[in-house]
N, C-alpha and C positions, 0 to 999 in steps of 0.2 A: 433102693439100690441105684436105680437109673438116675435119680436126682444127685446122688452122691458122686456117681461118675461124671455127670455134667460138671459138677462143682470143681472136680479134680482137673478135668479137661480144660475148663475155663481158666482155672488158676495156672495151669501149664502155659496156656496161650499168653496170659498176662506176664508170667515170669520170663517167657521167651522174648516177649516184646521189650520188656524193661532190659534184659540182658543185651538184646540186639541194638537197642538205642545206646546203651553204655558203650558197647564195642565200637559202634559207629562214631560215637563222640570221641573215643580214644584215638581211633584211626584218623579222624579229621584233625585232632590236636596234633598228632605225630606228623601229619602231612604238612600242617601249618608251621610247625617247628623246623622241619626240613627245609621248606620253602624260605623261611626266615634266615636260617643259617647259610644256605646257599647265596641268598640275595646279599647278606652282609658281607660274605667272603668276596662276592663279585663286586660289590660297591667299594670295598677296601682295595681291590686290585685295580679298579678304575682310578681311584683317587691316587694311589701310589704311582701308577704308571703315568698319569697326566702330570704329577709333580716332576717325574724324571724328564718328561718332554719339556716342561717349562724351564727346568735347570739348563737343559741343552740350549734352548732358545736364548737364555740370558747369557750363556757363554759365547754364543754367536754374535749377539748384539747386547753389549753391556749396558746400554741406556734403555732397553726395551722394558716397558712396564704396562700393566693393566690395572687401572685404578678402579674401574667400575666392573661389577661382576659380568663375566662372559661365560657362555655355555657351549660345550662341544659334545656332539654325539660320539660315543666311543665304547666298543665292546658290548653293544647291545644295550647300554645304559647312557647316562649322561655325566659330564663332569662340569661343575661350575667353579670358576676360579678367579682370583685376583692376584696380582703381582705388584707389591708396593715396597718402597723404601721404608725402613723402620729401624728400631734399636731396642735392645733389652737393657743394657747397662749404659752408663754415661759414655758419651763419645763413640757409641756403636754406629757403624755404617753397614747395616745388614739389609738383606732383602727378604721380605716375608712372602712365601708363596702359600696361599690358602686354597685348598681344593676339596670340594664336597663331591664324592662319587655317589651316584644314586642308581641303583638297580632294583626295580620292582617296588619302589617307594620305601626302600630301606637305606637311608643316607648314611654315609660314613665321611667324617671330615678329617683331613690331614693338613697339618701346618708345618712348613719347613722354613728354617731361618738359615740363609746361605750368606756366605761371605761375597762381597762384590768381587767378580772376577778381575784378575790382574791384567793389566795391558802392558805391563813390563814386570817380569818376574824371574826369580831364580828357580829353576827346575827342581823338584823334590828329589830327583835322582842325583843331582850334584851334591854329594855329601863330602867330597874331598876336592881339593884343587885338581887332583888327578883322580877320577873315579872309573872303575873297571869292573868287568864281569869275569876277569881272568887274572892270572898271576902277573904282576908288574915287576916282579923281582929283577928281570933282565932288561925290561923295556925302559925303565927310568934311568938305568946306568948310573952315572955320577953327577946327575943334574942337581940344581937347586930348586926345591919344590916347597912352596909355602902356602898354607891355607889361611894365614891371617889376612883379614880384609884390608884392601888398600883402596884409595881413591884413584881417579884417572891419571893423577900425577905420580903415583906410586907411594904416596904417604900412608902410613899404617893408621887404621881406624881400630881403636882398642875394643877387644871383647866382642866383636861382631863377625868373626870369621868362622871357618869350618875346619875339618880335618885336612892334613896335607895329603893323605892317601886314604881312599876308601875302596875296599874291594869285597867281592863276594866269596873270595877264597883266602888262604893264608898269605901273609906277606913277609918277605925277608929282604932287607936292604943289603944286597949282595955286592954292590960296587961302591959303597960308601957315599951315597947321595946325602946331601945336607937337606933335612926335611923339618919343616916347622908347621904350626897350625894352631887352632883354637879348640879348646874342649871345655865345656861348661863355662863359657865366657872368659876362660883363662888363656892368655896368649903364650905360645912357646916359640921361641926363635928358631931359625934354621940352623941345624947343627948335625954333626955325626959323632957318636950315635945319636939318634933322635930320641926325644922324649916319647915313651910309649903311648902317651895319651893322644899324639897327633896321628896315630895310625888306627884305621878302623878295618878290622879283618872279619871275614865271614859274615858280612851284614846281609840281612834278608830284606830285600826291597819288596815287602808285602807278599812274599813268595815267588816272585818272578822278576828277574832283571829285564829291562826293556830289550826288545829284539830289533827295533827300528829307531831311527832318529826322531821320528814324530812322537813316539812313545817316551822317549828320553826327555824331550823338550815339554811334553804335556799338551799336544795339539792333535786334532784329528788326523787319522791316516791319510797320507798323500799331500799334507799341507806344505811341507817344505819343498818337495820336489816341484809341486804346482807353482809356488812363489818364485823358485829359481827359474823355472821355464818362462815365467811372466816377464822377467827382467826388472821387476820392482826394486827400486832403490839401488840399482846396479847389480841385481842378482844375476847369477849365470848357472845354466845347466850344462854340464860338460861330460862327454864320454871319452874324450881324447885330451890328455893333459896338455898337449901341445897348443890346443885352442883356448887355454885359460888366459884371461886378460887380467893384468895387474893394474892398480890395486884391487883387492877383493872388497866387496861391500854387499849389504843385504844378506841374501842366502846364496852361498856358492855350494852347489850340489854336484859332486863328482861321482858318477855312477860307473864303476870300473869293474873289470874282471879281477882274477886272483893273481895277476902278474906281479911278481915280487920285484921286477925291475923298474916299475914306475916311481918317478921321483918329482917331488914338488919343490921348487925354489921361489919363495916369496920375496927373496932379495931384501932390498931396503924399502920396499913399498909400505905405505901406511895402510895395511889391510885390517879389515875388521868385519864384525857381523857374526854369522853362523857359517862355519865351513864344515860341510858334510862329505865324507868319503866312505861310500857304502854301496852294497848291492843287496838283493833280496835274500841272499844266502849268507850274509854277514861274513863273506869271504874275501873282501877287498884287502889287498896287501900292499902297502906303500913301503918301499925300502928306505926311503929317505925324505924327510921334510925339513926344509930350511928356512931360516930367516937370518939376517945379519944381527950379530950380537948386540944386545942393549948396551953392554959394557964398552962397545966400540962405535956407538953412535947409531945403532940400528933401531928400527921401530918394532916393538913386539906385535904379534897378532892380538887384536883386541876384541874379545868376545868369547864364543864357545866353539871348540873343535870336537866334532863327533866322528869317530872312525870305527872301523872294524878291528883289523889288525894294523898296527903302526910301529915301525922299528926305525933305528937311526933317527930319533926324534930331536933333530938339531934346530929347535924352535924356541923362541921366547914367546910367552903367552901372558897376557894380562886379562884374566878372566877364568876359564876352567876348560878341562879336557875330560871327554867321556869316551871310553872304548867298549863296544858292544860284544865283540867276540869272546868266546871262552878260550879260543886257541891262540893265545898271545905267546910271545917268544919265550922259550924256557931253556935254551941251550947256548945260543950265540951271546957274545958280549958286545956292547956298544961303546965305541970310544969317540972322543971328539965333541962331546956335548957338555963338557964339564962347566963351561962358562954360560950355558943356557939356563933359562929360569922359567918355571911355571908359577905365576904369582896370581892367587885368587883376588878377584876384584868384582864384588857384587854389582857395582854400577856399570862395569863393561858388560857383564852378563845381562842386565836389565836393558841396557841400550840395544843389545843384540836381539833379545826377544821383543822389544818394543818395535823393531822395524818390520815385524810380521804384520802389525796392524790388526791383530785379533787378540782374544783372550786366552790365557792359559791358567795353570794352577801352580802356585808356588809352594813353599814349604811351611806355611804357618798353620795349616789346618791338617790334621792327621787322617780324617775321614772325608772322602770325596765322592761325589755322585755325578751322574749325567752321562749321557751316551757319548760315544766317540772315546775319548781318552780320559774320562773322569775329571772334567776340567773345572767343575764348580765345587768349592769347599763349603761343606754344610756343618754348621755349628749344632743345630738341633733338628730333629725330625720326630714330630709328636703326632700321635693319633688321638 
């Protein structure tokens, strides 16, 4: 009997030992899997974050490249990367960013193919010769507005234009403005009533219309104001309209209050560049903006005008206009600008953005990445 008990006890110890070893093995395997999953996730985060940083660097310096692998310590691991010019299809001019994130010896590689940042571009927000975040019904009055593209001499360029009007709300041509534009590469002349295709209503700019001029242009926050304060290319930063010097060039940044009595008269000056009339609450109100009429020998403003609220818009523009405020004029009627024209000109817009001397993002790529204002257009992002 005692031998039988010894056999049973010995068997129990053996069974327990086998079971314990099995449980320890399972526990170790689970721990290893958890470590692997965590490490792969961290490596992926490292690779993608580093790719974002590199895209931002490319946007700041369009010629910057890293042809030999470089390594950076980041987030407790390492990122090894290259930045090279490449192409996928014929005539491509892409930039390939290759990043391998490595955390706890579990590498993950990300390959990004980015468009070369533009040094002269048409902002993606500018979808109409006059683009606005609010109702333009009363603001445009009885002007001539045309989204068909023109060269700097005013000659039409077939099939390359944009809408005449683009707004985030409904639009009604209440004062018989003559409006033309381009839709699906088909040009429509300025006329009243306008062809419905030249009007873009209730457009969703990726969910949010820009609230600042920098966002509207596609550059980092503070860029336009900083350039205006620097005086680069004749730029000016002004808080008192009386101190404005003509003609305008570079970036003219008027940071004003909500005084509705402020008036700007560009007269017959050959003004150009980017004209910003804005404050941090998007409540700037300009009661009158003027140029001498093109039809009477006047020079149009050549470039981009970005304002909050603007009314009595007696201005000829060769380029484009963007209004940021939702609270545009809805009750007053504007007279006296029937002979004034807003004529879209992609070259005038590009000349204006080119004076910044940095890169931005144009309208050719729908998905954009990079810090600041999403300035780098990405064609592919592969893991």
